[in-house]
MMTF fields as JSON, N, C-alpha, C and O atoms, coordinates in Angstrom:
{
  "mmtfVersion": "1.0.0",
  "mmtfProducer": "UNKNOWN",
  "numBonds": 295,
  "numAtoms": 296,
  "numGroups": 74,
  "numChains": 1,
  "numModels": 1,
  "chainsPerModel": [1],
  "groupsPerChain": [74],
  "chainIdList": ["A"],
  "bondAtomList": [4, 2, 8, 6, 12, 10, 16, 14, 20, 18, 24, 22, 28, 26, 32, 30, 36, 34, 40, 38, 44, 42, 48, 46, 52, 50, 56, 54, 60, 58, 64, 62, 68, 66, 72, 70, 76, 74, 80, 78, 84, 82, 88, 86, 92, 90, 96, 94, 100, 98, 104, 102, 108, 106, 112, 110, 116, 114, 120, 118, 124, 122, 128, 126, 132, 130, 136, 134, 140, 138, 144, 142, 148, 146, 152, 150, 156, 154, 160, 158, 164, 162, 168, 166, 172, 170, 176, 174, 180, 178, 184, 182, 188, 186, 192, 190, 196, 194, 200, 198, 204, 202, 208, 206, 212, 210, 216, 214, 220, 218, 224, 222, 228, 226, 232, 230, 236, 234, 240, 238, 244, 242, 248, 246, 252, 250, 256, 254, 260, 258, 264, 262, 268, 266, 272, 270, 276, 274, 280, 278, 284, 282, 288, 286, 292, 290],
  "bondOrderList": [1, 1, 1, 1, 1, 1, 1, 1, 1, 1, 1, 1, 1, 1, 1, 1, 1, 1, 1, 1, 1, 1, 1, 1, 1, 1, 1, 1, 1, 1, 1, 1, 1, 1, 1, 1, 1, 1, 1, 1, 1, 1, 1, 1, 1, 1, 1, 1, 1, 1, 1, 1, 1, 1, 1, 1, 1, 1, 1, 1, 1, 1, 1, 1, 1, 1, 1, 1, 1, 1, 1, 1, 1],
  "groupList": [{"groupName": "MET", "atomNameList": ["N", "CA", "C", "O"], "elementList": ["N", "C", "C", "O"], "formalChargeList": [0, 0, 0, 0], "bondAtomList": [1, 0, 2, 1, 3, 2], "bondOrderList": [1, 1, 2], "singleLetterCode": "M", "chemCompType": "L-PEPTIDE LINKING"}, {"groupName": "LEU", "atomNameList": ["N", "CA", "C", "O"], "elementList": ["N", "C", "C", "O"], "formalChargeList": [0, 0, 0, 0], "bondAtomList": [1, 0, 2, 1, 3, 2], "bondOrderList": [1, 1, 2], "singleLetterCode": "L", "chemCompType": "L-PEPTIDE LINKING"}, {"groupName": "ALA", "atomNameList": ["N", "CA", "C", "O"], "elementList": ["N", "C", "C", "O"], "formalChargeList": [0, 0, 0, 0], "bondAtomList": [1, 0, 2, 1, 3, 2], "bondOrderList": [1, 1, 2], "singleLetterCode": "A", "chemCompType": "L-PEPTIDE LINKING"}, {"groupName": "PHE", "atomNameList": ["N", "CA", "C", "O"], "elementList": ["N", "C", "C", "O"], "formalChargeList": [0, 0, 0, 0], "bondAtomList": [1, 0, 2, 1, 3, 2], "bondOrderList": [1, 1, 2], "singleLetterCode": "F", "chemCompType": "L-PEPTIDE LINKING"}, {"groupName": "TYR", "atomNameList": ["N", "CA", "C", "O"], "elementList": ["N", "C", "C", "O"], "formalChargeList": [0, 0, 0, 0], "bondAtomList": [1, 0, 2, 1, 3, 2], "bondOrderList": [1, 1, 2], "singleLetterCode": "Y", "chemCompType": "L-PEPTIDE LINKING"}, {"groupName": "CYS", "atomNameList": ["N", "CA", "C", "O"], "elementList": ["N", "C", "C", "O"], "formalChargeList": [0, 0, 0, 0], "bondAtomList": [1, 0, 2, 1, 3, 2], "bondOrderList": [1, 1, 2], "singleLetterCode": "C", "chemCompType": "L-PEPTIDE LINKING"}, {"groupName": "GLY", "atomNameList": ["N", "CA", "C", "O"], "elementList": ["N", "C", "C", "O"], "formalChargeList": [0, 0, 0, 0], "bondAtomList": [1, 0, 2, 1, 3, 2], "bondOrderList": [1, 1, 2], "singleLetterCode": "G", "chemCompType": "PEPTIDE LINKING"}, {"groupName": "VAL", "atomNameList": ["N", "CA", "C", "O"], "elementList": ["N", "C", "C", "O"], "formalChargeList": [0, 0, 0, 0], "bondAtomList": [1, 0, 2, 1, 3, 2], "bondOrderList": [1, 1, 2], "singleLetterCode": "V", "chemCompType": "L-PEPTIDE LINKING"}, {"groupName": "SER", "atomNameList": ["N", "CA", "C", "O"], "elementList": ["N", "C", "C", "O"], "formalChargeList": [0, 0, 0, 0], "bondAtomList": [1, 0, 2, 1, 3, 2], "bondOrderList": [1, 1, 2], "singleLetterCode": "S", "chemCompType": "L-PEPTIDE LINKING"}, {"groupName": "ASN", "atomNameList": ["N", "CA", "C", "O"], "elementList": ["N", "C", "C", "O"], "formalChargeList": [0, 0, 0, 0], "bondAtomList": [1, 0, 2, 1, 3, 2], "bondOrderList": [1, 1, 2], "singleLetterCode": "N", "chemCompType": "L-PEPTIDE LINKING"}, {"groupName": "PRO", "atomNameList": ["N", "CA", "C", "O"], "elementList": ["N", "C", "C", "O"], "formalChargeList": [0, 0, 0, 0], "bondAtomList": [1, 0, 2, 1, 3, 2], "bondOrderList": [1, 1, 2], "singleLetterCode": "P", "chemCompType": "L-PEPTIDE LINKING"}, {"groupName": "THR", "atomNameList": ["N", "CA", "C", "O"], "elementList": ["N", "C", "C", "O"], "formalChargeList": [0, 0, 0, 0], "bondAtomList": [1, 0, 2, 1, 3, 2], "bondOrderList": [1, 1, 2], "singleLetterCode": "T", "chemCompType": "L-PEPTIDE LINKING"}, {"groupName": "ARG", "atomNameList": ["N", "CA", "C", "O"], "elementList": ["N", "C", "C", "O"], "formalChargeList": [0, 0, 0, 0], "bondAtomList": [1, 0, 2, 1, 3, 2], "bondOrderList": [1, 1, 2], "singleLetterCode": "R", "chemCompType": "L-PEPTIDE LINKING"}, {"groupName": "TRP", "atomNameList": ["N", "CA", "C", "O"], "elementList": ["N", "C", "C", "O"], "formalChargeList": [0, 0, 0, 0], "bondAtomList": [1, 0, 2, 1, 3, 2], "bondOrderList": [1, 1, 2], "singleLetterCode": "W", "chemCompType": "L-PEPTIDE LINKING"}, {"groupName": "HIS", "atomNameList": ["N", "CA", "C", "O"], "elementList": ["N", "C", "C", "O"], "formalChargeList": [0, 0, 0, 0], "bondAtomList": [1, 0, 2, 1, 3, 2], "bondOrderList": [1, 1, 2], "singleLetterCode": "H", "chemCompType": "L-PEPTIDE LINKING"}, {"groupName": "GLN", "atomNameList": ["N", "CA", "C", "O"], "elementList": ["N", "C", "C", "O"], "formalChargeList": [0, 0, 0, 0], "bondAtomList": [1, 0, 2, 1, 3, 2], "bondOrderList": [1, 1, 2], "singleLetterCode": "Q", "chemCompType": "L-PEPTIDE LINKING"}, {"groupName": "ILE", "atomNameList": ["N", "CA", "C", "O"], "elementList": ["N", "C", "C", "O"], "formalChargeList": [0, 0, 0, 0], "bondAtomList": [1, 0, 2, 1, 3, 2], "bondOrderList": [1, 1, 2], "singleLetterCode": "I", "chemCompType": "L-PEPTIDE LINKING"}, {"groupName": "GLU", "atomNameList": ["N", "CA", "C", "O"], "elementList": ["N", "C", "C", "O"], "formalChargeList": [0, 0, 0, 0], "bondAtomList": [1, 0, 2, 1, 3, 2], "bondOrderList": [1, 1, 2], "singleLetterCode": "E", "chemCompType": "L-PEPTIDE LINKING"}],
  "groupTypeList": [0, 1, 2, 3, 4, 0, 5, 6, 6, 7, 8, 6, 6, 5, 3, 9, 10, 2, 7, 8, 1, 2, 1, 5, 1, 11, 6, 12, 12, 10, 13, 8, 0, 4, 10, 13, 14, 7, 7, 6, 15, 0, 7, 6, 2, 3, 16, 2, 2, 11, 1, 2, 3, 8, 7, 4, 8, 6, 12, 4, 17, 15, 14, 3, 6, 16, 15, 4, 4, 7, 2, 2, 1, 16],
  "groupIdList": [1, 2, 3, 4, 5, 6, 7, 8, 9, 10, 11, 12, 13, 14, 15, 16, 17, 18, 19, 20, 21, 22, 23, 24, 25, 26, 27, 28, 29, 30, 31, 32, 33, 34, 35, 36, 37, 38, 39, 40, 41, 42, 43, 44, 45, 46, 47, 48, 49, 50, 51, 52, 53, 54, 55, 56, 57, 58, 59, 60, 61, 62, 63, 64, 65, 66, 67, 68, 69, 70, 71, 72, 73, 74],
  "secStructList": [7, 2, 2, 2, 2, 2, 2, 2, 2, 2, 2, 7, 1, 7, 7, 1, 2, 2, 2, 2, 2, 2, 2, 2, 2, 6, 6, 1, 1, 7, 4, 4, 4, 2, 2, 2, 2, 2, 2, 2, 2, 2, 2, 2, 2, 2, 2, 2, 2, 2, 2, 2, 2, 2, 2, 2, 2, 2, 2, 2, 2, 2, 2, 2, 7, 7, 7, 2, 2, 2, 2, 2, 2, 7],
  "xCoordList": [-11.912, -13.093, -13.561, -14.003, -13.462, -13.866, -12.992, -13.484, -11.694, -10.786, -11.151, -11.061, -11.56, -11.959, -13.186, -13.231, -14.166, -15.378, -15.108, -15.732, -14.178, -13.873, -13.077, -13.334, -12.124, -11.206, -11.39, -10.672, -12.315, -12.492, -12.831, -12.393, -13.599, -13.964, -12.828, -12.845, -11.839, -10.716, -9.603, -9.142, -9.174, -8.014, -8.37, -7.488, -9.607, -9.97, -9.829, -10.084, -9.431, -9.311, -8.06, -8.042, -7.018, -5.758, -4.902, -4.389, -4.749, -3.911, -2.69, -1.991, -2.432, -1.339, -0.631, -1.293, 0.705, 1.415, 1.225, 1.266, 1.02, 0.797, -0.522, -0.614, -1.532, -2.821, -2.676, -3.226, -1.946, -1.709, -0.959, -1.272, 0.022, 0.763, -0.149, -0.078, -0.999, -1.927, -2.887, -3.196, -3.357, -4.251, -3.543, -4.146, -2.277, -1.519, -1.244, -1.308, -0.941, -0.673, -1.908, -1.796, -3.068, -4.302, -4.877, -5.887, -4.245, -4.687, -5.801, -6.374, -6.113, -7.178, -6.685, -7.489, -5.383, -4.762, -3.62, -2.942, -3.4, -2.253, -0.944, -0.898, 0.108, 1.405, 1.943, 2.754, 1.512, 1.999, 1.541, 2.17, 0.47, -0.038, 0.579, 0.472, 1.222, 1.748, 2.742, 2.592, 3.756, 4.687, 3.999, 4.359, 3.029, 2.321, 1.49, 1.401, 0.889, 0.12, 1.038, 0.717, 2.179, 3.097, 3.664, 3.756, 4.039, 4.555, 3.481, 3.77, 2.267, 1.177, 0.901, 0.617, 0.985, 0.759, 1.866, 1.593, 3.106, 4.221, 4.149, 4.412, 3.8, 3.657, 2.525, 2.663, 1.42, 0.303, 0.665, 0.261, 1.43, 1.861, 2.801, 2.714, 3.693, 4.614, 3.864, 4.158, 2.906, 2.116, 1.312, 1.243, 0.708, -0.071, 0.814, 0.425, 2.006, 2.916, 3.407, 3.546, 3.669, 4.107, 3.014, 3.288, 1.79, 0.68, 0.459, 0.25, 0.505, 0.321, 1.438, 1.19, 2.66, 3.783, 3.656, 3.937, 3.234, 3.12, 1.998, 2.086, 0.959, -0.155, 0.204, -0.12, 0.868, 1.093, 2.498, 2.763, 3.41, 4.802, 4.971, 5.76, 4.267, 4.397, 3.844, 4.294, 2.901, 2.276, 3.191, 3.119, 4.055, 4.985, 5.944, 6.15, 6.522, 7.464, 6.752, 7.312, 5.553, 4.802, 4.451, 4.555, 4.042, 3.597, 4.7, 4.721, 5.61, 6.605, 8.005, 8.885, 8.222, 9.532, 10.596, 11.774, 10.222, 11.197, 11.292, 10.397, 12.377, 12.595, 11.742, 11.252, 11.573, 10.714, 11.175, 10.348, 12.458, 12.91, 12.695, 12.483, 12.744, 12.461, 10.98, 10.614, 10.136, 8.7, 8.358, 7.443, 9.07, 8.811, 9.18, 8.551, 10.175, 10.569, 9.589, 9.461, 8.903, 7.932, 6.746, 5.786],
  "yCoordList": [2.465, 2.756, 1.52, 1.605, 0.387, -0.857, -1.148, -1.603, -0.881, -1.119, -0.242, -0.68, 0.984, 1.878, 1.337, 1.34, 0.88, 0.35, -0.95, -1.218, -1.752, -3.014, -2.812, -3.483, -1.902, -1.744, -0.436, -0.182, 0.385, 1.688, 1.615, 2.461, 0.625, 0.502, 0.023, 0.242, -0.63, -1.173, -0.144, 0.129, 0.421, 1.316, 2.762, 3.62, 3.047, 4.4, 4.65, 5.761, 3.648, 3.781, 4.5, 5.058, 4.506, 5.159, 4.169, 3.208, 4.395, 3.524, 4.271, 3.779, 5.447, 6.295, 6.819, 7.335, 6.702, 7.205, 8.707, 9.166, 9.468, 10.904, 11.175, 12.102, 10.378, 10.529, 10.14, 10.804, 9.077, 8.672, 9.755, 10.031, 10.365, 11.457, 12.639, 13.233, 12.981, 14.097, 13.814, 14.713, 12.586, 12.231, 12.332, 12.747, 11.959, 12.09, 13.549, 13.946, 14.34, 15.762, 16.509, 17.446, 16.106, 16.771, 16.178, 16.665, 15.131, 14.547, 13.527, 13.115, 13.117, 12.123, 10.694, 9.775, 10.501, 9.196, 9.402, 10.429, 8.447, 8.566, 8.288, 7.473, 8.976, 8.796, 7.385, 6.923, 6.705, 5.341, 4.382, 3.345, 4.71, 3.854, 4.175, 3.378, 5.336, 5.768, 4.771, 4.423, 4.297, 3.343, 2.064, 1.514, 1.598, 0.374, 0.59, -0.294, 1.756, 2.057, 2.096, 1.53, 2.764, 2.898, 1.533, 1.226, 0.723, -0.615, -1.438, -2.115, -1.385, -2.114, -1.636, -2.438, -0.327, 0.226, -0.195, -0.505, -0.207, -0.617, -2.106, -2.501, -2.919, -4.358, -4.601, -5.415, -3.903, -4.038, -3.603, -4.239, -2.514, -2.044, -3.046, -3.284, -3.628, -4.628, -5.862, -6.389, -6.319, -7.494, -7.193, -8.027, -6.014, -5.644, -5.54, -5.991, -4.949, -4.835, -6.203, -6.453, -7.084, -8.436, -9.199, -9.88, -9.085, -9.754, -9.194, -9.95, -7.871, -7.262, -7.676, -7.962, -7.706, -8.106, -9.561, -9.897, -10.426, -11.839, -12.087, -13.009, -11.286, -11.455, -10.92, -11.549, -9.771, -9.102, -9.241, -8.725, -9.908, -9.933, -10.588, -10.103, -11.656, -12.316, -11.491, -11.631, -10.654, -9.853, -8.744, -8.369, -8.21, -7.179, -7.744, -7.149, -8.881, -9.47, -9.945, -9.866, -10.427, -10.944, -9.827, -10.024, -8.673, -7.596, -6.614, -6.092, -6.36, -5.327, -5.876, -5.141, -7.154, -7.747, -7.252, -7.223, -6.864, -6.373, -7.344, -8.157, -7.241, -8.121, -7.686, -6.558, -8.597, -8.35, -7.167, -6.361, -7.045, -5.968, -4.605, -3.626, -4.514, -3.245, -2.921, -1.767, -3.915, -3.697, -3.257, -2.456, -3.762, -3.37, -1.913, -1.243, -1.411, -0.011, 0.933, 2.088, 0.453, 1.289, 1.449, 2.12],
  "zCoordList": [-2.616, -1.85, -1.101, 0.044, -1.749, -1.104, 0.114, 1.146, -0.016, 1.111, 2.298, 3.445, 2.036, 3.122, 3.849, 5.079, 3.104, 3.734, 4.491, 5.518, 3.981, 4.645, 5.931, 6.93, 5.911, 7.047, 7.797, 8.764, 7.386, 8.02, 9.491, 10.271, 9.881, 11.284, 12.164, 13.375, 11.568, 12.332, 12.477, 13.585, 11.36, 11.391, 11.089, 11.093, 10.835, 10.454, 8.97, 8.506, 8.22, 6.775, 6.322, 5.224, 7.124, 6.741, 5.965, 6.538, 4.688, 3.871, 3.353, 2.466, 3.897, 3.463, 4.707, 5.607, 4.785, 5.958, 6.186, 7.327, 5.124, 5.294, 6.01, 6.815, 5.723, 6.408, 7.872, 8.751, 8.136, 9.523, 10.283, 11.442, 9.644, 10.27, 10.557, 11.633, 9.609, 9.814, 10.967, 11.75, 11.075, 12.177, 13.522, 14.512, 13.563, 14.812, 15.145, 16.308, 14.139, 14.375, 14.863, 15.654, 14.403, 14.835, 16.112, 16.62, 16.636, 17.89, 17.766, 18.775, 16.571, 16.372, 16.545, 16.701, 16.517, 16.754, 17.741, 17.694, 18.626, 19.536, 18.793, 17.871, 19.208, 18.569, 18.756, 17.952, 19.787, 20.014, 18.914, 18.702, 18.225, 17.15, 15.787, 14.855, 15.666, 14.369, 13.756, 12.585, 14.508, 13.88, 13.407, 12.367, 14.152, 13.763, 12.504, 11.653, 12.391, 11.179, 9.964, 8.92, 10.101, 8.967, 8.569, 7.38, 9.542, 9.226, 8.516, 7.529, 9.004, 8.362, 6.951, 6.062, 6.745, 5.41, 4.45, 3.29, 4.918, 4.067, 3.733, 2.597, 4.704, 4.447, 3.45, 2.536, 3.623, 2.691, 1.285, 0.312, 1.17, -0.147, -0.806, -2.011, -0.023, -0.567, -1.053, -2.126, -0.271, -0.671, -1.935, -2.838, -2.002, -3.187, -4.422, -5.499, -4.281, -5.417, -5.872, -7.069, -4.917, -5.263, -6.004, -6.991, -5.531, -6.216, -7.616, -8.564, -7.748, -9.066, -10.018, -11.189, -9.511, -10.351, -10.781, -11.931, -9.861, -10.215, -11.218, -12.029, -11.171, -12.107, -13.489, -14.497, -13.551, -14.829, -15.385, -16.471, -14.699, -15.146, -16.511, -17.321, -16.789, -18.083, -19.222, -20.359, -18.95, -20.005, -20.508, -21.678, -19.637, -20.09, -21.127, -22.185, -20.821, -21.758, -23.016, -24.109, -22.879, -24.012, -25.0, -26.211, -24.503, -25.386, -25.754, -26.869, -24.832, -25.076, -25.32, -25.768, -25.032, -25.248, -24.291, -24.649, -23.097, -22.128, -20.957, -20.727, -20.238, -19.097, -17.914, -17.866, -16.96, -15.806, -14.966, -14.539, -14.722, -13.843, -14.477, -13.761, -15.781, -16.451, -16.325, -16.102, -16.463, -16.32, -14.908, -14.717, -13.923, -12.538, -12.314, -11.495, -13.014, -12.87, -13.541, -13.136, -14.556, -15.255, -14.379, -14.756]
}
């Protein structure tokens, strides 16, 4: 919810490619912006996953005794 309020005025608050597609299909967004929205959403998801993994990676092995790549799959 915080992300929507922070970025809603800039991008319309679309953080999901399906929402961006729906907005383009209904004519609320131009199709020329669709690829840029999807690329931005994927880059943001990758950065968020990398940050989450770097913060919590040691805790998986510490508590569960499993390797990092297995924890990433869970």
